C-alpha positions in Angstrom: -20.1 -3.7 25.7 -17.2 -4.7 27.8 -17.7 -8.9 27.3 -18.4 -7.7 23.6 -14.9 -5.9 23.3 -13.0 -9.2 24.9 -14.9 -12.4 23.9 -12.9 -14.4 21.9 -13.4 -14.3 18.1 -16.5 -13.7 16.5 -19.6 -15.1 16.0 -19.9 -18.3 13.5 -19.7 -17.8 9.9 -23.5 -17.8 7.9 -23.8 -20.3 4.9 -22.8 -16.7 3.1 -19.7 -16.1 4.5 -18.5 -20.1 4.3 -19.6 -19.5 0.4 -17.2 -16.7 0.0 -14.4 -17.5 1.7 -14.5 -20.9 -0.4 -14.5 -18.9 -3.8 -11.7 -16.9 -2.0 -9.2 -19.0 -1.0 -9.9 -20.5 -4.4 -8.8 -18.0 -6.6 -6.1 -17.8 -4.0 -4.8 -20.7 -5.6 -6.2 -20.0 -9.3 -4.6 -16.5 -9.2 -1.8 -16.9 -7.6 2.0 -15.4 -9.1 5.1 -16.1 -8.4 7.8 -12.7 -8.3 11.2 -15.3 -9.6 8.7 -16.6 -11.9 6.4 -14.4 -12.7 8.4 -11.6 -13.8 11.2 -10.8 -15.5 13.8 -9.3 -13.6 15.9 -8.0 -17.1 13.2 -6.3 -18.2 13.0 -2.9 -18.0 10.4 0.4 -18.3 11.9 2.7 -21.3 12.3 6.3 -21.2 9.0 7.2 -23.2 7.6 5.2 -20.8 8.9 6.3 -17.9 8.4 10.2 -19.0 4.3 9.0 -19.3 4.0 7.9 -15.9 6.3 11.1 -14.8 2.9 13.0 -16.2 0.4 10.4 -14.5 2.0 10.4 -11.1 4.6 13.2 -10.4 3.9 15.4 -7.4 5.3 18.1 -9.2 2.9 18.1 -12.4 1.1 21.2 -12.6 3.1 23.1 -9.5 5.4 24.9 -11.7 8.3 23.6 -10.0 9.7 21.5 -12.4 9.8 23.7 -15.5 13.6 23.5 -15.4 13.8 20.2 -15.3 15.3 18.1 -18.6 13.9 14.8 -20.1 16.4 12.6 -17.9 15.6 14.6 -14.8 12.0 13.8 -15.4 12.9 10.4 -15.9 14.7 9.5 -13.1 12.1 11.4 -10.7 9.1 8.7 -12.2 11.9 6.0 -11.4 12.1 7.2 -7.5 8.7 7.5 -7.4 7.5 4.0 -8.2 10.4 2.6 -6.1 9.6 5.0 -3.2 5.7 3.8 -3.5 7.1 0.1 -3.7 9.2 1.2 -0.6 6.6 2.2 1.6 4.2 -0.9 0.7 7.4 -3.6 1.2 7.7 -2.4 4.7 4.1 -2.2 5.7 3.1 -5.1 4.4 6.2 -6.8 6.8 5.2 -5.2 9.6 1.5 -5.8 8.7 2.2 -9.8 8.9 1.7 -9.4 12.9 -1.9 -8.1 12.3 -2.6 -11.5 10.2 -0.6 -13.7 12.4 -2.3 -12.2 15.8 -5.6 -13.5 14.1 -4.6 -16.7 14.1 -5.1 -16.7 17.9 -8.6 -15.4 17.1 -9.7 -17.5 14.9 -10.5 -21.2 15.1 -12.5 -21.9 12.3 -10.5 -23.1 9.6 -12.0 -21.7 6.5 -10.6 -17.6 7.9 -7.3 -19.9 9.4 -6.7 -21.0 5.3 -7.7 -17.5 4.1 -5.1 -15.8 6.5 -2.8 -18.5 5.5 -3.1 -17.2 1.7 -2.3 -13.5 2.7 0.4 -14.4 5.0 2.1 -16.4 1.9 1.7 -13.8 -0.3 2.7 -11.1 1.7 6.0 -12.4 1.9 6.5 -12.7 -1.2 5.1 -9.5 -1.9 7.9 -7.5 0.4 10.2 -9.4 -1.0 9.3 -8.5 -4.6 9.1 -4.6 -3.8 12.6 -4.5 -2.5 14.0 -6.6 -5.0 12.1 -4.0 -7.8 13.3 -1.4 -5.5 16.8 -2.6 -5.9 16.2 -3.1 -10.0 15.0 0.7 -9.9 18.0 2.4 -8.0 20.6 0.5 -9.8 19.6 2.4 -13.2 20.2 5.4 -11.5 24.5 4.4 -10.1 24.7 7.8 -9.9 21.6 9.4 -7.8 21.1 8.6 -4.1 19.5 5.9 -2.8 16.1 6.8 -1.5 15.8 7.4 2.7 14.3 4.3 4.6 15.0 3.7 7.5 12.3 6.5 9.1 10.1 4.8 7.0 11.0 0.9 8.0 10.8 3.1 11.4 7.3 4.3 11.4 5.6 1.1 9.9 7.3 -0.9 12.6 6.1 1.6 15.6 3.0 2.0 13.7 2.1 -2.0 14.0 3.8 -2.2 17.3 1.2 0.2 18.8 -2.0 -1.4 16.9 -0.6 -4.4 19.0 -0.9 -2.4 22.7 -4.3 -1.7 21.9 -6.2 -3.0 24.9 -9.3 -4.9 23.3 -9.1 -7.5 20.1 -11.8 -5.9 18.3 -10.0 -2.3 18.1 -6.8 -3.8 17.2 -8.0 -6.1 14.6 -10.0 -2.9 12.9 -7.4 -1.1 13.0 -4.6 -2.6 11.7 -7.1 -4.0 8.9 -8.1 -0.8 8.4 -4.3 0.8 7.6 -3.5 -2.1 5.4 -6.7 -1.8 3.7 -5.9 2.0 2.7 -2.4 0.2 1.3 -4.1 -2.3 -0.7 -6.4 0.7 -2.0 -3.6 2.9 -3.3 -1.5 -0.6 -4.7 -4.4 -1.0 -7.0 -5.3 2.9 -8.0 -0.9 2.3 -8.9 -2.0 -0.4 -11.3 -4.7 1.0 -12.6 -3.1 4.5 -13.6 0.3 2.4 -14.7 -2.0 -0.1 -16.6 -3.8 3.2 -18.2 -0.4 5.3 -19.2 2.0 2.3 -20.2 0.5 0.0 -22.7 3.4 -2.3 -22.9 2.3 -5.3 -20.6 6.1 -6.4 -20.1 7.2 -2.5 -18.7 9.2 -3.7 -15.7 7.5 -1.9 -13.2 3.6 -1.4 -14.7 4.0 -5.5 -14.4 5.1 -5.1 -10.6 2.0 -3.2 -10.0 -0.3 -5.4 -12.6 0.6 -8.9 -10.6 0.3 -7.1 -7.1 -2.7 -5.7 -8.1 -4.1 -9.1 -8.6 -3.6 -10.6 -4.9 -4.5 -6.8 -3.6 -8.3 -7.4 -5.2 -8.7 -10.2 -3.0 -7.0 -9.0 0.0 -9.5 -5.8 0.0 -12.5 -8.2 -0.4 -10.7 -10.2 3.0 -10.3 -6.6 5.1 -14.0 -5.5 4.7 -14.8 -9.2 5.5 -12.6 -9.0 8.7 -13.5 -5.5 10.2 -17.0 -6.5 9.7 -16.8 -9.9 11.5 -14.6 -7.7 14.0 -16.2 -4.6 14.0 -16.5 -2.9 17.5 -19.5 -1.5 19.1 -20.8 1.8 17.3 -19.7 4.3 19.8 -16.5 2.8 20.2 -15.8 2.7 16.4 -14.9 6.3 16.6 -11.8 5.1 17.9 -10.9 3.2 15.0 -11.3 6.5 13.3 -9.1 8.3 16.0 -6.0 5.7 15.9 -6.0 4.7 11.9 -7.0 7.8 10.1 -3.7 9.8 11.9 -1.8 6.4 11.0 -3.2 6.7 7.4 -2.5 10.7 7.4 1.0 10.6 8.8 2.4 7.7 6.2 0.6 9.7 2.9 3.2 12.4 4.0 5.9 10.7 4.2 5.1 8.9 1.3 5.5 12.3 -0.4 8.5 13.6 2.0 10.3 11.5 0.1 9.1 12.4 -3.1 10.3 16.1 -2.2 13.7 14.5 -1.4 13.7 13.1 -4.8 12.7 15.7 -6.2 15.7 17.8 -4.9 17.7 15.0 -6.3 17.0 15.6 -9.7 17.5 19.2 -9.4 13.6 20.6 -8.2 13.7 23.5 -5.8 11.7 22.1 -3.5 11.9 21.9 0.3 9.4 20.2 2.7 7.8 23.5 3.3 6.1 22.9 -0.5 4.7 20.0 0.2 1.1 21.8 1.0 1.2 23.7 -2.2 2.6 20.7 -4.0 -0.6 18.4 -2.9 -2.9 21.1 -3.8 -1.7 21.7 -6.8 -0.8 18.2 -8.2 -2.6 17.6 -11.2 -1.4 14.2 -11.9 -4.1 11.0 -11.6 -2.2 8.5 -9.4 -1.3 11.6 -6.7 -4.9 12.9 -6.9 -6.7 9.8 -6.6 -4.6 9.0 -3.3 -5.8 11.9 -1.8 -9.1 10.8 -2.4 -8.4 8.1 -0.7 -7.4 8.9 2.3 -10.3 11.3 2.7 -12.4 8.0 1.9 -10.8 6.1 5.2 -12.2 9.1 7.1 -15.7 8.1 6.0 -14.6 4.1 6.6 -13.5 4.3 10.0 -15.2 3.0 12.5 
């Protein structure tokens, strides 16, 4: 078992593996996008669209805590929530690069290395895109304070630094890729809910999620491939769950804590002590799907 954990690399690629990677690498070229060129940075999401996103996305929906909020407060809260998830995704992808870069030390097969190269390039693009989009959304609310972000950055930097310290290669890779897989699933949900809620394809926030989803659909497939390739022995797979699931749950709690902060900025009478109630009561399809994704991590881990 120890030899399996510490061995360099993984088994040689099968014919099916090579066909899978060839297709993935081809799609990375054919479906690639450049945020600078493919997003209209002067575009906007209308007030009506933000109100629709409020109903589909809001942590407050169904809680009764938003009964006194006027339309402008709901619009600004919807902006905050879009920016909040973009901020979390940006920092996760920035510090998740450590997992991808470290995998270069463990992979000699050029098909895998090429896929990693596409992944790294796309994560850099995503981080830049999301940070610019957050600034764009916040600029539309000049009278509101900006989202808290230092604790978000510190959490993801610490989380991936902790993963890098794990004693076995297969545990490091499995845990790191599972955390990234969770975040990528959430981004796909964000695109799905946004596209269903806002039909106008040029709308700014949904456009960002739509482009991101092009890459994330491939990344999810590559994540699953790498986790199979570096799966630890069955008995030690429990450690992946022990390590990854608390990170997923805590990151989700931080995301929702920022939502509570944002709700207070627009006048909602809520505090962190209301968070468990809000999580239980929210009727927003996006939030319900995110909470289901957290549960699925438990099933997949290990």
